[in-house]
C-alpha positions, -999 to +999 in steps of 0.1 A: +244+461+306+228+491+323+197+470+334+220+444+350+241+469+369+217+471+400+219+433+402+256+432+401+259+459+428+233+439+449+255+408+445+286+427+456+269+441+487+274+409+507+253+390+533+233+420+547+199+421+533+206+394+509+171+378+513+154+407+496+181+410+471+178+374+460+140+380+455+148+411+435+172+391+413+146+363+406+118+388+399+137+413+377+121+410+343+146+435+326+175+410+330+180+380+310+170+346+325+205+333+323+220+363+342+193+361+368+199+324+374+236+329+374+236+357+400+209+341+421+228+307+422+259+323+433+242+343+460+223+313+472+254+290+472+273+315+494+244+316+518+240+278+517+276+268+524+279+294+551+254+274+569+260+239+557+298+238+561+299+247+599+268+226+605+285+195+592+315+202+614+293+206+644+275+173+639+307+155+632+325+169+663+295+161+685+296+126+672+333+123+678+329+133+714+307+103+720+328+081+699+360+090+717+345+078+750+337+045+733+373+042+721+389+050+754+367+026+774+371-001+747+407-003+757+397-014+792+384-047+779+358-065+756+331-063+783+335-026+787+334-020+749+303-040+746+287-021+774+295+013+759+283+002+725+251-012+738+245+019+760+252+043+731+233+025+703+205+008+724+196+034+749+212+068+744+204+070+706+167+068+715+168+099+737+191+117+712+167+111+683+136+119+702+149+153+717+166+163+684+134+157+666+114+177+691+140+205+689+135+208+651+102+226+658+124+256+667+138+254+632+104+260+616+092+287+639+125+306+646+134+305+609+101+319+597+101+346+625+136+356+617+127+359+580+098+381+590+119+403+612+099+391+644+132+389+662+117+391+697+098+358+691+130+338+686+139+340+722+103+330+733+104+300+709+138+290+723+126+291+759+093+274+751+111+245+733+136+242+762+106+239+787+090+212+766+122+192+760+132+194+797+097+180+806+101+152+780+135+143+796+119+134+829+101+102+817+132+094+796+153+091+827+131+061+836+144+044+805+179+049+817+172+040+854+155+007+843+180+000+815+193-032+830+160-052+831+151-038+797+184-051+782+179-084+799+144-086+786+157-080+751+180-110+755+213-094+764+235-114+788+234-104+824+270-093+827+268-071+796+235-057+807+248-048+841+280-031+827+258-012+801+234-001+828+263+013+849+274+033+819+239+045+811+234+058+847+262+084+841+244+096+810+213+107+828+226+143+830+233+142+793+196+138+786+189+172+801+219+186+782+203+174+749+171+191+760+189+225+763+213+220+734+190+213+705+167+243+709+199+265+713+215+250+682+183+255+661+179+290+675+213+300+663+209+281+630+178+300+622+198+332+622+226+316+601+249+317+632+267+284+629+305+291+632+304+297+670+289+263+676+316+247+655+344+265+675+327+255+708+324+218+697+361+217+686+373+233+719+351+210+739+364+179+720+399+187+731+389+192+767+368+160+766+397+139+752+420+150+780+396+146+809+384+112+795+421+099+792+428+112+827+397+097+842+398+063+825+435+055+824+450+075+853+422+078+879+405+045+871+370+059+873+357+031+851+324+030+831+304+053+853+332+079+854+336+078+816+298+084+811+297+112+836+326+129+818+307+126+786+276+142+803+299+170+816+313+177+781+277+180+767+269+205+794+301+225+785+287+228+750+254+239+762+267+266+787+292+279+761+265+283+734+241+300+759+269+324+770+274+333+734+237+341+730+236+362+761+268+382+754+270+384+715+258+415+697+245+392+669+218+379+692+209+412+708+176+415+689+166+378+693+175+373+730+160+398+755+161+377+786+138+351+802+101+355+798+070+341+814+056+337+780+077+305+776+051+287+797+021+297+776+009+282+743+028+250+750+001+227+735+003+241+700+041+241+703+040+205+716+020+192+686+046+205+661+075+192+683+058+158+687+054+155+649+090+165+644+102+139+669+082+112+653+095+121+618+131+119+629+128+088+651+111+068+624+141+074+602+167+066+629+149+034+640+147+023+603+184+017+601+186+001+636+158-023+626+179-035+596+209-043+619+187-061+644+171-083+617+205-090+602+215-107+635+188-133+627+204-143+593+226-175+588+262-167+597+251-135+614+287-124+624+298-118+588+264-102+581+267-078+611+304-071+604+299-061+568+268-041+577+287-023+605+314-013+581+290+000+555+267+017+580+297+035+596+307+048+562+272+057+554+269+075+587+299+097+582+288+107+547+253+112+561+267+140+583+272+160+550+235+155+542+226+166+578+244+198+572+225+204+540+193+194+559+199+223+584+208+247+556+176+238+537+155+243+567+170+277+575+170+290+540+134+279+533+120+290+566+138+324+564+124+331+529+089+320+537+089+342+568+102+371+547+074+366+522+097+355+493+081+325+475+105+326+445+135+327+467+122+298+488+116+276+457+150+286+443+167+277+476+151+242+474+165+236+439+201+249+448+205+230+481+191+198+467+213+199+436+244+207+456+238+178+481+229+154+452+262+162+434+283+157+465+266+123+473+272+112+437+309+119+441+309+100+475+292+070+458+318+070+430+346+070+457+329+040+475+327+020+443+363+027+434+375+016+468+350-011+475+377-038+477+396-019+504+370-002+525+368-029+552+405-029+559+401+004+578+381-016+603+392-052+601+418-074+585+395-103+575+393-111+538+358-127+543+344-094+556+363-075+528+346-096+502+312-091+519+317-053+521+327-053+484+295-072+475+274-047+495+292-016+481+267-011+452+239-010+478+259+014+498+266+037+469+229+038+460+221+046+496+245+074+496+229+090+465+194+087+481+207+101+513+219+131+493+184+139+484+160+126+511+175+144+542+175+178+522+139+174+514+132+166+550+149+198+559+126+216+534+097+200+552+109+213+585+113+247+570+076+246+558+063+230+589+053+197+572+066+174+600+033+156+606+029+148+570+064+135+566+059+113+597+030+096+579+051+091+548+079+076+569+055+051+585+042+039+551+075+039+532+098+024+559+076+001+579+049-010+556+071-012+525+108-012+533+110-036+563+086-062+550+101-063+516+136-066+531+125-095+553+109-112+523+139-108+501+164-116+529+147-147+542+122-161+518+143-155+487+176-163+506+192-129+495+205-124+530+220-089+538+215-078+502+178-086+505+175-067+537+192-037+523+172-038+490+141-035+511+156-005+530+166+011+497+131+005+483+115+023+513+139+052+511+135+055+473+097+056+477+099+082+504+122+102+482+099+102+452+070+112+474+089+141+488+101+152+454+066+151+440+051+171+470+079+196+469+075+200+431+038+205+434+041+230+463+024+264+460+050+286+475+027+316+477+004+295+498+034+285+521+041+322+526+005+328+537+007+298+561+040+311+576+024+345+580-007+330+597+015+309+620+035+340+630+004+362+635-011+335+658+019+334+681+022+373+679-014+377+689-010+353+718+021+373+729+002+406+728-028+393+747-005+380+775+012+414+776-022+431+779-034+408+807 
């Protein structure tokens, strides 16, 4: 027991310095393997859920902010509901996915810099990413400005396209809120500071609900007013988080004010940001393509209704995986930056296992309630039967989504975004979509065929990511993280000297 006492004391010491303590636990040869794994697992689980839990809440609340606008406006009429749905899913989701993806570059660099105790670099990375995302937002506004002719070109009726465009015009300020929010969010997550974002999101939701109710029902501001309120709420989230960064003692080391260095070294930062954006967008568009193709099936209304129910359920459960994705990215990048290869590898095992077990429980619940799921959305028995038939596919998707997003988070923590982007192209668009179309139309399997192709692409991607992660040389990843940090540090010093 004497040889285990230092580990027990280390375990009781709490969060401070836990990175090095975890590495000490895993490398201590005087303690039995079972005890090392037991203590290390508990320490890692505490760190993991400290990040993943609030992260899930943040993403859920942010989604509810947008969803509440859709619900309020939907009570104005069917045209308004169609306009908001089209604006959110057809236009806004593109900007959201692109800028969120670009912002994940901050996860890699800030996470590794924080682990290496290069605290001053986090503020530079935050500003550099914000500059890039703001620049990327300018051409995105053209998509919003010309949304009406684009929607008409895609075959939407003129009245719906006009109403959707009016709603989208009010979302233009939201683009720039995204550009500021995602780097801030990743900056805080890299330091395992997640609770403040959750509190801010919750408080903003209550404010947003009241102002939207007032604007839509009492002041009759219509579609444009509702979307401007939504943009305003997102800016409230941004400004509140930035105020926390400036005033909080927890960010004192990582934020030292605005710096001219944010405008240097943008090309290297852009390449990582672009790879991150492509990686995420390819995943987001994959599910949208499935829905679009389903509209071409015989009896498309039932196909789209059943898919909508299943995708909504999948989307809510997916938020849990997104939280684990953030936790995986933070934990892996922190440990690599700190020079702890064993801790990084161990974090991957713990976070993947935890997310997988939760997804299995969710899949079991879906199968147990498969005959009743649709009644939360509609009363139709035909749709209920269609949803019940799709439930096995939904359950399998939930299980895969318990693994794949986590491994994508590991990829972000290591800086593998470009590689994963290539994997996504091959698995999703060269395998998943063609196989789904073949099964759905040629073999007359309908929605089941389309979804089978999607599952096939996701499964192939998951197998590749598992294999690559399993074969990873974590000592080499530590060296790459050190090289990356040294490059940015040298550039900073050269700028200071000049």
